[in-house]
KOLZAGU-752150 format. One line per 10 residues: for each residue x, y, z of N, C-alpha, C. Coordinates in nm, 4 decimals. Layout:
N
X:Y:Z:X:Y:Z:X:Y:Z | ...
end
This chain:
278
1.8525:0.3030:-0.6293:1.7936:0.3057:-0.5106:1.9079:0.2900:-0.4093 | 2.0064:0.3354:-0.3543:2.1376:0.2986:-0.2623:2.0521:0.2334:-0.1261 | 1.9812:0.2663:-0.0996:1.9046:0.2212:0.0587:1.8663:0.0613:0.0336 | 1.8036:0.0514:-0.0926:1.7872:-0.0893:-0.1014:1.9157:-0.1932:-0.1782 | 2.0318:-0.1106:-0.1877:2.1046:-0.2140:-0.2475:2.2012:-0.2468:-0.1196 | 2.2143:-0.1473:-0.0579:2.2827:-0.1662:0.0721:2.2513:-0.3054:0.1641 | 2.1351:-0.3715:0.1215:2.0333:-0.4477:0.1577:2.1418:-0.5908:0.1641 | 2.2303:-0.5798:0.0192:2.2800:-0.6993:-0.0204:2.3969:-0.7790:0.0827 | 2.4320:-0.6401:0.1795:2.5392:-0.7123:0.2787:2.4994:-0.7553:0.3756 | 2.3343:-0.7842:0.3955:2.2639:-0.8551:0.5120:2.2695:-0.9847:0.4599
2.2134:-1.0462:0.5671:2.1647:-1.1922:0.5872:2.0760:-1.2476:0.4584 | 2.0484:-1.3302:0.4397:1.9601:-1.3554:0.3713:1.8334:-1.3612:0.4118 | 1.8002:-1.3780:0.5264:1.6859:-1.3701:0.5872:1.6507:-1.2293:0.5923 | 1.7162:-1.1387:0.6374:1.6990:-0.9803:0.6440:1.6751:-0.9710:0.4982 | 1.7461:-0.9773:0.4082:1.7407:-0.9282:0.2725:1.5765:-0.9611:0.2492 | 1.5193:-1.0437:0.2828:1.4168:-1.1278:0.1988:1.3171:-1.0780:0.2796 | 1.2895:-1.0591:0.4542:1.2194:-0.9406:0.4920:1.2414:-0.8107:0.4532 | 1.3204:-0.7430:0.4016:1.3241:-0.6224:0.3770:1.2562:-0.6101:0.2192 | 1.2819:-0.7220:0.1407:1.2243:-0.6878:-0.0099:1.0240:-0.6943:0.0426 | 0.9844:-0.7485:0.1429:0.8397:-0.7780:0.1482:0.8106:-0.6088:0.2084
0.8552:-0.5267:0.2438:0.8483:-0.4161:0.2765:0.8599:-0.3366:0.2006 | 0.9731:-0.3439:0.1129:1.0413:-0.2116:0.0113:0.9761:-0.2131:-0.1434 | 0.9641:-0.3551:-0.1651:0.9526:-0.3473:-0.3055:0.7933:-0.2969:-0.3616 | 0.6827:-0.3447:-0.2448:0.5454:-0.3227:-0.2657:0.5405:-0.1620:-0.2815 | 0.6162:-0.1307:-0.2005:0.5984:0.0337:-0.1517:0.7124:0.1155:-0.2886 | 0.7699:0.0651:-0.3500:0.8334:0.1282:-0.4564:0.7509:0.0843:-0.5725 | 0.6788:-0.0351:-0.6193:0.6010:-0.0793:-0.7023:0.4898:0.0164:-0.7333 | 0.4218:0.0892:-0.6093:0.3227:0.1847:-0.6307:0.3661:0.2878:-0.7039 | 0.4820:0.3635:-0.6785:0.5075:0.4859:-0.7450:0.5402:0.4176:-0.8742 | 0.5955:0.3292:-0.9340:0.6331:0.3061:-1.0752:0.4762:0.2870:-1.1348
0.3690:0.2331:-1.0685:0.2592:0.2263:-1.1616:0.1767:0.3658:-1.1588 | 0.2275:0.4595:-1.0589:0.1555:0.5882:-1.0369:0.2518:0.6633:-1.1865 | 0.3550:0.6625:-1.2178:0.4379:0.7165:-1.2760:0.3904:0.8116:-1.4158 | 0.3162:0.6717:-1.4734:0.2322:0.7010:-1.5899:0.1029:0.8320:-1.5761 | 0.0726:0.8014:-1.4857:-0.0138:0.9120:-1.4429:0.0040:1.0246:-1.3862 | 0.0859:1.0416:-1.3395:0.1135:1.1340:-1.2438:0.1070:1.2802:-1.3396 | 0.1309:1.3190:-1.4480:0.1366:1.4108:-1.4788:-0.0121:1.4688:-1.6057 | -0.1211:1.3810:-1.5588:-0.2011:1.3517:-1.6696:-0.3483:1.3638:-1.5759 | -0.3716:1.2537:-1.4524:-0.5223:1.2288:-1.4255:-0.4725:1.2663:-1.2590 | -0.5401:1.3379:-1.1998:-0.5094:1.3640:-1.0516:-0.5935:1.2484:-0.9551
-0.7278:1.2102:-1.0481:-0.8008:1.1398:-0.9702:-0.7133:0.9869:-0.9822 | -0.6298:0.9873:-1.0452:-0.5839:0.8515:-1.0018:-0.3834:0.8609:-0.9640 | -0.3119:0.9682:-0.9951:-0.2100:0.9860:-0.9183:-0.1942:1.0601:-0.7895 | -0.3271:1.0906:-0.7208:-0.2887:1.1780:-0.6241:-0.4225:1.1105:-0.5323 | -0.4192:1.1409:-0.3781:-0.4988:1.0796:-0.2833:-0.6353:1.2039:-0.2764 | -0.6470:1.2844:-0.3769:-0.7403:1.3919:-0.4302:-0.9073:1.3625:-0.3484 | -0.9376:1.1998:-0.4169:-1.0614:1.1548:-0.3608:-1.0860:1.1085:-0.2001 | -0.9808:1.0699:-0.1401:-0.9626:1.0213:-0.0122:-0.9604:1.1763:0.0862 | -0.9020:1.2419:0.0119:-0.9002:1.3834:0.0936:-1.0322:1.5104:0.0653 | -1.1068:1.4625:-0.0281:-1.2324:1.5542:-0.0111:-1.3263:1.5447:0.0507
-1.3310:1.4441:0.1008:-1.4366:1.4695:0.2049:-1.4102:1.4146:0.3111 | -1.2668:1.4091:0.3283:-1.2332:1.3518:0.4936:-1.2742:1.4844:0.5683 | -1.3137:1.4520:0.7003:-1.2720:1.5475:0.8028:-1.2421:1.4865:0.9473 | -1.1762:1.5507:1.0105:-1.1153:1.5319:1.1261:-1.0735:1.6559:1.2360 | -1.1093:1.6362:1.3695:-1.1024:1.7623:1.4230:-0.9428:1.7241:1.4540 | -0.8661:1.6183:1.4761:-0.7485:1.5472:1.5368:-0.7094:1.4422:1.4530 | -0.6272:1.4592:1.3382:-0.5271:1.3239:1.2481:-0.4946:1.3305:1.2461 | -0.4308:1.2012:1.2631:-0.2891:1.1157:1.2441:-0.2787:1.0846:1.1408 | -0.1437:1.1182:1.0474:-0.1150:1.0598:0.8735:0.0156:1.0368:0.8878 | 0.0470:0.9574:0.8145:0.1748:0.8777:0.7791:0.2401:1.0260:0.6967
0.4008:1.0074:0.6713:0.4954:1.0485:0.5848:0.4298:1.1044:0.4745 | 0.3988:1.0220:0.3794:0.4000:1.0602:0.2512:0.2501:1.1172:0.2453 | 0.1490:1.1334:0.3198:0.0173:1.2030:0.3293:0.0458:1.3467:0.3577 | 0.1403:1.4096:0.4024:0.1592:1.5341:0.4466:0.2119:1.6425:0.3553 | 0.2777:1.5684:0.2203:0.2867:1.7226:0.1120:0.1255:1.6829:0.0527 | 0.0525:1.6065:0.0558:-0.0811:1.5844:0.0025:-0.1934:1.6627:0.0782 | -0.1595:1.6809:0.2021:-0.2350:1.7410:0.3150:-0.2244:1.8649:0.2893 | -0.0819:1.9173:0.2436:-0.0380:2.0736:0.2693:-0.1246:2.1162:0.1226 | -0.0967:2.0593:0.0153:-0.1469:2.1494:-0.0753:-0.3058:2.1009:-0.1153 | -0.4065:2.0184:-0.0601:-0.5389:1.9990:-0.0996:-0.5851:2.0111:0.0220
-0.5754:1.9630:0.1486:-0.6347:2.0141:0.2637:-0.5492:2.0556:0.3999 | -0.5134:2.2178:0.3649:-0.4011:2.2210:0.4867:-0.4752:2.2856:0.6109 | -0.6617:2.2353:0.5855:-0.7369:2.2657:0.6899:-0.7434:2.1532:0.8124 | -0.6980:2.0371:0.7625:-0.6513:1.9549:0.8670:-0.5136:1.9367:0.9359 | -0.4595:2.0477:0.9060:-0.3216:2.0215:0.9907:-0.3271:2.1343:1.1080 | -0.2511:2.1332:1.1627:-0.1922:2.1969:1.2839:-0.0898:2.2902:1.2578 | -0.0111:2.3709:1.3475:0.0958:2.4413:1.3063:0.2165:2.3797:1.3355 | 0.2199:2.2632:1.3958:0.3332:2.2090:1.4238:0.3477:2.1075:1.2792 | 0.2123:2.0343:1.2368:0.2402:1.9682:1.1321:0.3002:2.0165:0.9863 | 0.2702:2.1408:0.9743:0.3170:2.2825:0.8833:0.4611:2.2587:0.8762
0.5023:2.2778:0.9933:0.6498:2.2703:1.0127:0.7092:2.1045:1.0406 | 0.8141:2.1477:0.8899:0.8494:1.9821:0.8805:0.9852:1.9508:0.9969 | 1.0056:2.0189:1.0709:1.1157:2.0017:1.1798:1.0618:2.0201:1.3027 | 0.9289:1.9984:1.3234:0.8668:1.9851:1.4728:0.9098:1.8652:1.5182 | 0.9009:1.8486:1.6320:0.8811:1.7317:1.6984:0.7568:1.6671:1.6448 | 0.6034:1.6954:1.6546:0.5248:1.6354:1.6174:0.5503:1.5979:1.4777 | 0.5847:1.6322:1.3826:0.6032:1.6004:1.2270:0.6831:1.4783:1.2460 | 0.7933:1.5197:1.3154:0.8943:1.3766:1.3117:0.8344:1.2661:1.3822 | 0.7452:1.2351:1.4881:0.6827:1.1458:1.5732:0.6103:1.0914:1.4609 | 0.5417:1.1359:1.3788:0.3918:1.0970:1.3226:0.4760:0.9879:1.2223
0.6519:1.0419:1.1739:0.6650:1.0100:1.0696:0.7513:0.8408:1.0904 | 0.7712:0.8349:1.2352:0.8599:0.7464:1.3090:0.7180:0.6392:1.3410 | 0.5937:0.7143:1.4054:0.5230:0.5877:1.4255:0.4873:0.4984:1.3782 | 0.4697:0.5041:1.2304:0.3877:0.3694:1.1607:0.5121:0.2861:1.1905 | 0.6657:0.2681:1.2089:0.6878:0.1425:1.2594:0.7013:0.1030:1.3779 | 0.6502:0.2278:1.4605:0.6613:0.2211:1.6377:0.5172:0.2057:1.6909 | 0.4125:0.1175:1.6780:0.2533:0.1364:1.7584:0.2828:0.2067:1.9466 | 0.3546:0.1665:1.9746:0.4050:0.2473:2.1103:0.4109:0.3791:2.0851 | 0.4856:0.4290:2.0195:0.4787:0.5706:2.0020:0.3677:0.5820:1.9513 | 0.2919:0.5572:1.8573:0.1138:0.6170:1.8117:0.0530:0.6291:1.9418
0.0810:0.4999:2.0092:-0.0566:0.4995:2.1117:0.0218:0.6059:2.2140 | 0.1355:0.6388:2.2423:0.1481:0.7703:2.3165:0.1186:0.8811:2.2619 | 0.0924:0.9321:2.1183:0.0755:1.0049:2.0751:-0.0795:1.0288:2.0711 | -0.1261:0.9442:2.0469:-0.2998:0.9055:2.0699:-0.3121:0.9373:2.1858 | -0.2925:0.9229:2.3168:-0.2973:0.9423:2.4655:-0.2786:1.1132:2.4713 | -0.1808:1.1782:2.3786:-0.1796:1.2790:2.4233:-0.2773:1.3974:2.3264 | -0.3103:1.3757:2.1896:-0.3644:1.4121:2.1071:-0.5583:1.3681:2.0715 | -0.5334:1.2270:2.1375:-0.6783:1.1969:2.0825:-0.7031:1.1874:1.9785 | -0.6656:1.1576:1.8300:-0.7092:1.1365:1.7330:-0.8374:1.1075:1.7010 | -0.9002:1.1572:1.6165:-1.0567:1.0576:1.5604:-1.0126:0.9798:1.4107
-0.9204:1.0308:1.3203:-0.8820:0.9731:1.2492:-0.7405:0.9354:1.2287 | -0.7279:0.8116:1.1281:-0.6014:0.8233:1.0688:-0.6223:0.7989:0.9420 | -0.5105:0.8801:0.8516:-0.4827:0.8598:0.7103:-0.3830:0.7760:0.6835 | -0.3821:0.6760:0.5819:-0.2522:0.6551:0.5469:-0.2368:0.6327:0.3936 | -0.1495:0.7070:0.3325:-0.1408:0.7188:0.2042:-0.0252:0.6540:0.1548 | -0.0307:0.5852:0.0597:0.0888:0.5197:-0.0402:0.0698:0.3436:-0.0365 | 0.1590:0.2672:-0.0322:0.1704:0.1256:-0.0239:0.1108:0.0930:0.1385 | 0.0914:-0.0394:0.1629:0.0571:-0.0704:0.3075:0.1920:-0.1328:0.3712 | 0.3028:-0.1591:0.2462:0.4124:-0.1898:0.3550:0.4945:-0.0899:0.4041 | 0.4626:0.0155:0.3643:0.5205:0.1156:0.4422:0.4603:0.1712:0.5784
0.3801:0.1369:0.5841:0.3112:0.1672:0.7244:0.2583:0.0128:0.8270 | 0.2872:-0.1087:0.7564:0.2571:-0.2033:0.8055:0.2686:-0.2409:0.9763 | 0.3737:-0.2278:1.0317:0.3782:-0.2334:1.1368:0.2292:-0.1960:1.2543 | 0.2338:-0.0404:1.2015:0.1021:0.0410:1.2653:-0.0422:-0.0159:1.2565 | -0.0531:-0.0299:1.1131:-0.1418:-0.1000:1.0439:-0.1898:-0.2490:1.1206 | -0.1076:-0.3282:1.1225:-0.1018:-0.4709:1.2314:-0.1713:-0.4415:1.3215 | -0.1146:-0.3262:1.3847:-0.1660:-0.3050:1.5368:-0.2678:-0.2756:1.5611 | -0.3191:-0.1975:1.4482:-0.4587:-0.1542:1.4858:-0.5701:-0.2394:1.4508 | -0.5171:-0.3255:1.3645:-0.6002:-0.4330:1.2900:-0.6349:-0.5358:1.4427 | -0.5348:-0.5684:1.5160:-0.5289:-0.6293:1.6378:-0.6165:-0.5665:1.7196
-0.5585:-0.4769:1.7722:-0.6211:-0.4078:1.8633:-0.8024:-0.3906:1.8773 | -0.8431:-0.3840:1.7433:-0.9719:-0.3841:1.7258:-1.0322:-0.2342:1.7538 | -0.9673:-0.1549:1.8201:-1.0316:-0.0349:1.8224:-1.0481:0.0900:1.7089 | -1.0057:0.0520:1.5725:-1.0140:0.1500:1.5006:-1.0737:0.0688:1.4000 | -1.1442:0.1299:1.3083:-1.2160:0.0425:1.2224:-1.2225:0.1025:1.0691 | -1.1830:0.0562:0.9830:-1.1789:0.1030:0.8136:-1.3100:0.1774:0.7820 | -1.2886:0.2962:0.7665:-1.4044:0.3817:0.7005:-1.4020:0.3997:0.5805 | -1.2634:0.4226:0.4862:-1.2232:0.4555:0.3597:-1.1352:0.3833:0.2852 | -1.1355:0.3113:0.1858:-1.0314:0.2816:0.1317:-1.0324:0.3024:-0.0741 | -0.9237:0.3406:-0.1072:-0.9057:0.3841:-0.2722:-0.7622:0.3005:-0.3263
-0.7668:0.3414:-0.4066:-0.5956:0.2869:-0.4616:-0.4781:0.3480:-0.3857 | -0.5014:0.5022:-0.3553:-0.3914:0.5589:-0.3067:-0.3932:0.5582:-0.1562 | -0.5284:0.5452:-0.0930:-0.5092:0.5795:0.0923:-0.6326:0.4681:0.1391 | -0.6157:0.4602:0.2413:-0.6921:0.4239:0.3741:-0.7403:0.5032:0.5010 | -0.8606:0.5198:0.5237:-0.8528:0.6220:0.6506:-0.9342:0.5152:0.7492 | -0.9090:0.5129:0.8585:-0.9698:0.4445:0.9875:-1.0147:0.5474:1.1016 | -1.0914:0.4985:1.1716:-1.1646:0.6028:1.2513:-1.2050:0.4973:1.3926 | -1.1749:0.5815:1.5086:-1.2201:0.5324:1.6299:-1.4050:0.5463:1.6587 | -1.4901:0.5898:1.5989:-1.5662:0.5995:1.6422:-1.6638:0.5060:1.6010 | -1.7844:0.4931:1.6941:-1.8931:0.3567:1.6736:-1.9410:0.3485:1.5387
-1.9208:0.4047:1.4481:-1.9505:0.4162:1.3172:-1.9874:0.2941:1.1952 | -2.0657:0.3039:1.1400:-2.0771:0.1906:1.0284:-1.9363:0.1762:1.0065 | -1.8408:0.0234:0.9804:-1.7723:0.0068:0.9114:-1.7588:-0.0126:0.7492 | -1.6484:0.0040:0.6732:-1.6214:-0.0079:0.5733:-1.6821:-0.1654:0.4952 | -1.7781:-0.1313:0.3884:-1.8004:-0.2773:0.3016:-1.7438:-0.2344:0.1951 | -1.7490:-0.3679:0.1225:-1.7766:-0.3256:-0.0443:-1.8180:-0.2542:-0.1252 | -1.9791:-0.2511:-0.0463:-2.0851:-0.1524:-0.1253:-2.0342:-0.0087:-0.1156 | -1.9610:0.0240:-0.0104:-1.8741:0.1487:0.0014:-1.8294:0.2231:-0.1045 | -1.7620:0.1110:-0.1621:-1.6601:0.1683:-0.2884:-1.6986:0.1583:-0.3844 | -1.8688:0.2050:-0.3930:-1.9430:0.2491:-0.5448:-1.8830:0.3843:-0.5746
-1.8877:0.4767:-0.4256:-1.8458:0.6189:-0.4738:-1.7106:0.6621:-0.5812 | -1.6354:0.5291:-0.4906:-1.5103:0.5437:-0.6015:-1.5300:0.5059:-0.7254 | -1.5722:0.3785:-0.7587:-1.6470:0.3441:-0.8473:-1.6935:0.4096:-0.9677 | -1.7708:0.5174:-0.9535:-1.8708:0.5665:-1.0209:-1.7619:0.6705:-1.0342 | -1.6653:0.7506:-0.9750:-1.5831:0.8408:-0.9992:-1.4711:0.8301:-1.1093 | -1.4281:0.6932:-1.1122:-1.3274:0.6715:-1.1848:-1.4082:0.5735:-1.2943 | -1.5515:0.5500:-1.3151:-1.5907:0.5053:-1.4066:-1.5756:0.5070:-1.5753 | -1.5233:0.6445:-1.5996:-1.4753:0.6607:-1.7513:-1.3536:0.6842:-1.7520 | -1.2687:0.6053:-1.6861:-1.1360:0.5998:-1.6866:-1.1225:0.4926:-1.7806 | -0.9875:0.5096:-1.8591:-0.9781:0.3528:-1.9317:-0.9235:0.2560:-1.8648
-0.9891:0.1465:-1.8931:-1.0102:-0.0022:-1.8510:-0.9098:-0.0525:-1.7499 | -0.7593:-0.0392:-1.8493:-0.6687:-0.0846:-1.7689:-0.6117:0.0554:-1.6956 | -0.6665:0.1563:-1.6560:-0.6219:0.2214:-1.5318:-0.7262:0.1636:-1.4098 | -0.8495:0.1570:-1.4408:-0.9351:0.1318:-1.3435:-0.9376:-0.0092:-1.3176 | -0.8332:-0.1050:-1.3804:-0.7600:-0.2592:-1.3315:-0.6921:-0.1993:-1.2392 | -0.5699:-0.1356:-1.2705:-0.4928:-0.0970:-1.1738:-0.5192:-0.0566:-1.0047 | -0.6071:0.0877:-1.0266:-0.6587:0.1366:-0.9113:-0.7310:0.0211:-0.8465 | -0.7981:-0.0542:-0.8961:-0.8725:-0.2187:-0.8344:-0.7969:-0.2645:-0.7255 | -0.6850:-0.2822:-0.8030:-0.5842:-0.4001:-0.7693:-0.5262:-0.3395:-0.6459 | -0.4635:-0.2065:-0.6579:-0.4138:-0.1370:-0.5544:-0.5100:-0.0979:-0.4739
-0.6049:-0.0842:-0.4839:-0.7289:-0.0795:-0.3714:-0.7444:-0.2164:-0.3060 | -0.7012:-0.3483:-0.3786:-0.7456:-0.4884:-0.3179:-0.5885:-0.4954:-0.2072 | -0.5053:-0.4560:-0.2757:-0.3717:-0.4508:-0.1859:-0.3803:-0.4302:-0.0629 | -0.4785:-0.3146:-0.0571:-0.4773:-0.2196:0.0851:-0.5904:-0.3236:0.1560 | -0.6938:-0.3620:0.1166:-0.8005:-0.4425:0.1588:-0.7124:-0.5900:0.2075 | -0.6391:-0.6327:0.1558:-0.5767:-0.7584:0.1883:-0.5088:-0.7260:0.3343 | -0.4206:-0.6060:0.3396:-0.3677:-0.5429:0.4124:-0.4677:-0.5151:0.5411 | -0.5703:-0.4968:0.5337:-0.6161:-0.4272:0.6468:-0.7274:-0.5742:0.6820 | -0.7141:-0.6572:0.6714:-0.7634:-0.8183:0.6949:-0.9134:-0.8140:0.6287 | -0.8992:-0.7748:0.4599:-1.0538:-0.7749:0.4632:-0.9952:-0.8841:0.3045
-0.9719:-1.0018:0.3168:-0.9597:-1.0565:0.2295:-1.0708:-1.0852:0.0833 | -1.1790:-1.0844:0.1484:-1.2936:-1.1168:0.0496:-1.3086:-1.0281:-0.0313 | -1.3187:-0.8759:0.0145:-1.3352:-0.7577:-0.0508:-1.2269:-0.7611:-0.1532 | -1.0940:-0.8067:-0.0922:-0.9783:-0.7747:-0.1929:-0.9781:-0.8805:-0.3071 | -1.0197:-0.9833:-0.2947:-1.0328:-1.0935:-0.3956:-1.1369:-1.0116:-0.4864 | -1.2550:-1.0039:-0.4385:-1.3587:-0.9666:-0.5146:-1.3158:-0.8256:-0.6581 | -1.2544:-0.7291:-0.5370:-1.2198:-0.6246:-0.6743:-1.0585:-0.6946:-0.7670 | -1.0161:-0.7696:-0.7211:-0.8876:-0.8662:-0.8226:-1.0113:-0.9309:-0.9459 | -1.0961:-0.9669:-0.8522:-1.1534:-1.0455:-0.9877:-1.2421:-0.9773:-1.0710 | -1.2979:-0.8462:-1.0446:-1.3332:-0.7161:-1.1235:-1.2233:-0.6821:-1.2206
-1.1205:-0.6546:-1.1551:-0.9925:-0.5823:-1.2254:-0.9394:-0.6969:-1.3446 | -0.9136:-0.8501:-1.2811:-0.8995:-0.9101:-1.4069:-0.9924:-0.8924:-1.4982 | -1.1142:-0.8674:-1.5278:-1.2303:-0.8697:-1.5854:-1.1868:-0.7715:-1.7059 | -1.1454:-0.6081:-1.6359:-1.1274:-0.5385:-1.6986:-0.9523:-0.5638:-1.7756 | -0.8917:-0.6310:-1.7318:-0.7498:-0.5997:-1.8088:-0.6993:-0.7315:-1.7732 | -0.7067:-0.8303:-1.8484:-0.7033:-0.9816:-1.8111:-0.5167:-1.0190:-1.8160 | -0.4999:-0.9690:-1.8931:-0.3510:-1.0047:-1.8945:-0.2516:-0.8805:-1.7863 | -0.3031:-0.7816:-1.7337:-0.2344:-0.6913:-1.6766:-0.1292:-0.7890:-1.5565 | -0.0113:-0.7160:-1.5879:0.0775:-0.7920:-1.4507:0.0407:-0.7262:-1.3015 | -0.0048:-0.6281:-1.3068:-0.0414:-0.5766:-1.1606:-0.1400:-0.6397:-1.1064
-0.2764:-0.6799:-1.1415:-0.3574:-0.7439:-1.1257:-0.3106:-0.9186:-1.1207 | -0.2521:-0.9689:-1.1852:-0.2100:-1.1046:-1.1416:-0.1190:-1.1092:-1.0084 | -0.0388:-0.9939:-1.0393:0.0599:-0.9687:-0.9054:-0.0227:-0.9393:-0.7705 | -0.1581:-0.9302:-0.7750:-0.2296:-0.8533:-0.6945:-0.2861:-1.0130:-0.6372 | -0.3188:-1.0902:-0.6977:-0.3964:-1.2395:-0.7141:-0.2726:-1.3471:-0.6333 | -0.1627:-1.2783:-0.6683:-0.0774:-1.3663:-0.6496:-0.0174:-1.3425:-0.4769 | -0.0571:-1.2129:-0.4219:-0.0302:-1.1608:-0.2869:-0.1774:-1.2436:-0.2092 | -0.2617:-1.2200:-0.2637:-0.3960:-1.2587:-0.1921:-0.3513:-1.4235:-0.1745 | -0.3092:-1.4767:-0.2579:-0.2851:-1.6284:-0.2464:-0.1789:-1.6944:-0.1478 | -0.1020:-1.5953:-0.1614:0.0200:-1.5899:-0.0714:-0.0269:-1.6054:0.0652
-0.1090:-1.4885:0.1245:-0.1498:-1.4988:0.2580:-0.2391:-1.5965:0.2695 | -0.2837:-1.6861:0.1926:-0.3730:-1.7968:0.2334:-0.2620:-1.8851:0.2472 | -0.1454:-1.9179:0.1576:-0.0886:-2.0461:0.1691:-0.1133:-2.1136:0.0736 | -0.2151:-2.0348:-0.0343:-0.1916:-2.1367:-0.1774:-0.0670:-2.1519:-0.2640 | 0.0439:-2.1834:-0.2389:0.1510:-2.1718:-0.2944:0.1047:-2.1945:-0.4296 | 0.0552:-2.3417:-0.4609:0.0625:-2.3174:-0.6090:-0.0276:-2.2237:-0.6829 | -0.1349:-2.1654:-0.6776:-0.2150:-2.0950:-0.7321:-0.1159:-1.9270:-0.7165 | -0.0681:-1.9096:-0.6062:0.0143:-1.7790:-0.6034:0.1510:-1.7805:-0.6998 | 0.2164:-1.9267:-0.7043:0.2855:-1.9626:-0.8163:0.2682:-1.9257:-0.9555 | 0.1175:-1.9665:-0.9460:0.0558:-1.9439:-1.1384:0.0341:-1.7850:-1.1549
-0.0150:-1.7180:-1.0421:-0.0386:-1.5705:-1.0857:0.0834:-1.5776:-1.0719 | 0.1736:-1.5724:-1.0340:0.3172:-1.4802:-1.0028:0.3717:-1.4695:-1.1882 | 0.3685:-1.6155:-1.2303:0.4032:-1.6639:-1.3776:0.3394:-1.5997:-1.4798 | 0.2124:-1.5599:-1.4173:0.1515:-1.4904:-1.5690:0.1686:-1.3420:-1.5405 | 0.1803:-1.2837:-1.4408:0.2227:-1.1633:-1.3873:0.3663:-1.1226:-1.4849 | 0.4425:-1.1987:-1.4629:0.5941:-1.2244:-1.5452:0.6079:-1.2710:-1.7191 | 0.4816:-1.2995:-1.7212:0.4602:-1.3373:-1.8694:0.3844:-1.2423:-1.9204 | 0.3330:-1.1678:-1.8743:0.2722:-1.0077:-1.9193:0.3943:-0.9308:-1.9458 | 0.4702:-0.9229:-1.8407:0.6073:-0.8489:-1.8469:0.6720:-0.8639:-1.7399 | 0.8088:-0.9674:-1.8442:0.9057:-0.9900:-1.7376:0.9792:-0.8993:-1.6710
0.9864:-0.8024:-1.6604:1.0683:-0.7038:-1.5795:0.9891:-0.6172:-1.4869 | 0.8908:-0.7010:-1.4539:0.7547:-0.6269:-1.3483:0.7970:-0.6422:-1.2628 | 0.9139:-0.5434:-1.1736:0.9589:-0.6026:-1.0370:0.8910:-0.5980:-0.9162 | 0.7478:-0.5453:-0.9047:0.6554:-0.6057:-0.7955:0.6619:-0.7928:-0.8038 | 0.5936:-0.8108:-0.9421:0.6029:-0.9314:-0.9422:0.7101:-1.0519:-0.9018 | 0.8501:-1.0000:-0.9624:0.9593:-1.0434:-0.9255:0.9848:-1.0576:-0.7364 | 0.9573:-0.9146:-0.6873:0.9312:-0.9262:-0.5356:0.8730:-1.0198:-0.4835 | 0.7718:-1.0388:-0.5475:0.6516:-1.1207:-0.5009:0.7202:-1.2885:-0.5446 | 0.7832:-1.2715:-0.6238:0.7731:-1.4491:-0.6528:0.9182:-1.4759:-0.5634 | 1.0028:-1.3455:-0.4886:1.1138:-1.3802:-0.4183:1.0110:-1.4297:-0.2722
0.9318:-1.3678:-0.2159:0.8526:-1.4385:-0.1147:0.7901:-1.5347:-0.1093 | 0.7477:-1.5641:-0.2329:0.6939:-1.6991:-0.2563:0.7872:-1.8582:-0.2439 | 0.9323:-1.7829:-0.3064:1.0760:-1.8884:-0.3279:1.0920:-1.8811:-0.1486 | 1.0752:-1.7841:-0.1072:1.1057:-1.7984:0.0476:1.0385:-1.8812:0.1489 | 0.8864:-1.8627:0.0870:0.7592:-1.9228:0.2194:0.7377:-2.0759:0.1460 | 0.8100:-2.1111:0.0588:0.8295:-2.2230:0.0310:0.9764:-2.3372:0.0495 | 1.0475:-2.2223:0.1522:1.2025:-2.2763:0.1886:1.2849:-2.3449:0.0906 | 1.2699:-2.2173:-0.0603:1.3636:-2.2373:-0.1505:1.4617:-2.1350:-0.1280 | 1.5453:-2.1329:-0.0333:1.6350:-2.0268:0.0114:1.7139:-1.9390:-0.0808 | 1.7652:-2.0774:-0.1506:1.8939:-2.0169:-0.2149:1.7980:-1.9538:-0.3461
1.7212:-2.0093:-0.4224:1.6479:-1.9217:-0.5372:1.6009:-1.7692:-0.5066 | 1.5318:-1.7769:-0.3706:1.4836:-1.6464:-0.3110:1.6032:-1.5675:-0.3169 | 1.7328:-1.5915:-0.2601:1.7953:-1.5014:-0.2707:1.8675:-1.4378:-0.3743 | 1.8849:-1.5301:-0.5041:1.9169:-1.4959:-0.5920:1.8398:-1.4099:-0.6923 | 1.6872:-1.4203:-0.6669:1.5987:-1.3597:-0.7349:1.5899:-1.2085:-0.6819 | 1.6421:-1.2123:-0.5224:1.6662:-1.0751:-0.4824:1.7730:-1.0117:-0.4773 | 1.8486:-1.0362:-0.5073:1.9693:-0.9868:-0.6039:1.9275:-0.9250:-0.7296 | 1.8757:-0.9886:-0.7955:1.8376:-0.9720:-0.9507:1.7502:-0.8377:-0.9338 | 1.6551:-0.8435:-0.8070:1.5485:-0.7337:-0.8231:1.6321:-0.6227:-0.7671 | 1.7045:-0.6156:-0.6584:1.8332:-0.5213:-0.6165:1.8727:-0.4668:-0.7154
1.9428:-0.5349:-0.8186:2.0612:-0.4823:-0.8924:1.9700:-0.4112:-1.0485 | 1.8280:-0.4536:-1.0475:1.7550:-0.3920:-1.1698:1.6778:-0.2552:-1.1168 | 1.6742:-0.2389:-0.9723:1.6153:-0.0968:-0.9058:1.6803:0.0310:-0.9464 | 1.6260:0.1264:-1.0086:1.6397:0.2659:-1.0710:1.7272:0.3164:-0.9254 | 1.8388:0.4022:-0.9703:1.8760:0.4772:-0.8247:1.7791:0.5493:-0.7555 | 1.6663:0.6262:-0.8289:1.5914:0.6907:-0.8049:1.4645:0.6101:-0.7742 | 1.3478:0.6441:-0.6818:1.2110:0.6038:-0.7520:1.1720:0.7051:-0.8406 | 1.0777:0.6467:-0.9122:1.0144:0.7196:-1.0310:0.8988:0.8594:-0.9414
end
């Protein structure tokens, strides 16, 4: 993955900041790779798109091919044109909240769809959480949907529909889905709901490295370094090559000011990335 390897030329602080953005996003595709050919409920945002309704929809780049394939009715002609100015602006706005606000003034979105790991759209998601004029309405292992209208905000009980749809999936697959949903809830600042799903995932698959890594991320967000370290060690004990956990370890070391160790682990992770994501 050349774009990540180029980070080794940066300063230590730049590398560690980039890792926090890059590896979680890479990790979700690694986890989905084993499902991709077999189960669209797990490997695609089909559940999120089935009931999505919007007169004017903003979406991030990874959502576009899924919308084209599953819900083209939600797209404008410009959305269908990969070279249009609108398509380019949509892709850039996840890193540029000011650009999103310009687009919103022009098009007046009534829904926002994010597909993929929150690290890929963190600047815009943080901005929307801080301004509080958008609220979470749907979340699953692949997607987040936010709305501006004054309807009822999402709560953990609303996850029951997803839970029912995935009820007959293998326990490990459900644990992964719960952990990935929890990661999104942590990113959208609903830590209690995220922790609840992580605890449930741990019951489904106690030794699953992705669940332990999700718990480590939860504890990192609370500044509870000892608990975060214990969960990272659990994840790596289950799979010493689990790159998302190594990336979390890098952030943990950086957060506890063990900069040299963090830098060494970051180089190890970068060296072990494949040339292309799965």
